[in-house]
C-alpha positions in Angstrom: 64.0 -35.2 37.9 64.3 -34.1 34.3 62.6 -31.7 31.8 59.3 -33.3 30.8 58.7 -35.1 34.0 55.2 -35.0 35.6 55.2 -33.6 39.1 53.1 -32.3 42.0 54.0 -29.3 44.2 53.7 -31.5 47.3 52.6 -35.0 48.2 49.0 -34.1 49.0 48.4 -32.0 45.9 45.9 -32.9 43.3 47.1 -30.7 40.4 49.7 -32.2 38.0 52.5 -30.1 36.4 55.2 -30.8 33.9 58.8 -29.5 34.3 59.5 -27.1 31.4 63.1 -26.3 32.3 65.7 -26.7 35.1 68.2 -24.1 36.3 70.4 -25.4 39.1 68.0 -26.2 42.1 65.0 -24.5 40.5 62.5 -25.8 38.0 60.1 -24.0 35.8 56.8 -25.9 35.9 53.5 -25.5 34.1 50.0 -27.2 34.5 49.3 -30.1 32.3 45.7 -29.0 31.9 45.2 -26.8 28.9 41.9 -25.3 30.2 43.2 -23.9 33.5 42.4 -20.2 33.9 45.6 -18.1 34.1 47.8 -21.1 33.0 51.4 -20.0 33.0 54.8 -21.4 33.9 56.2 -20.6 37.4 59.3 -21.4 39.4 59.5 -24.2 42.1 62.4 -25.7 44.1 63.3 -29.1 42.7 63.7 -30.5 46.3 60.0 -29.7 47.0 58.5 -31.3 43.9 57.1 -34.9 44.0 57.5 -37.1 41.0 54.3 -38.7 39.6 54.9 -42.4 38.8 53.3 -43.5 35.6 
């Protein structure tokens, strides 16, 4: 996975995120929806993220 990739936090998740940055095995991700209350980037383990095929 690379910066800018669209991902979900697990296979059954409905929400879509984008990878903002990668540091080792951790990624900083942020919601792709601009109108989400409390929208902010947060850390997630790369190994747990599921890529969204376009």
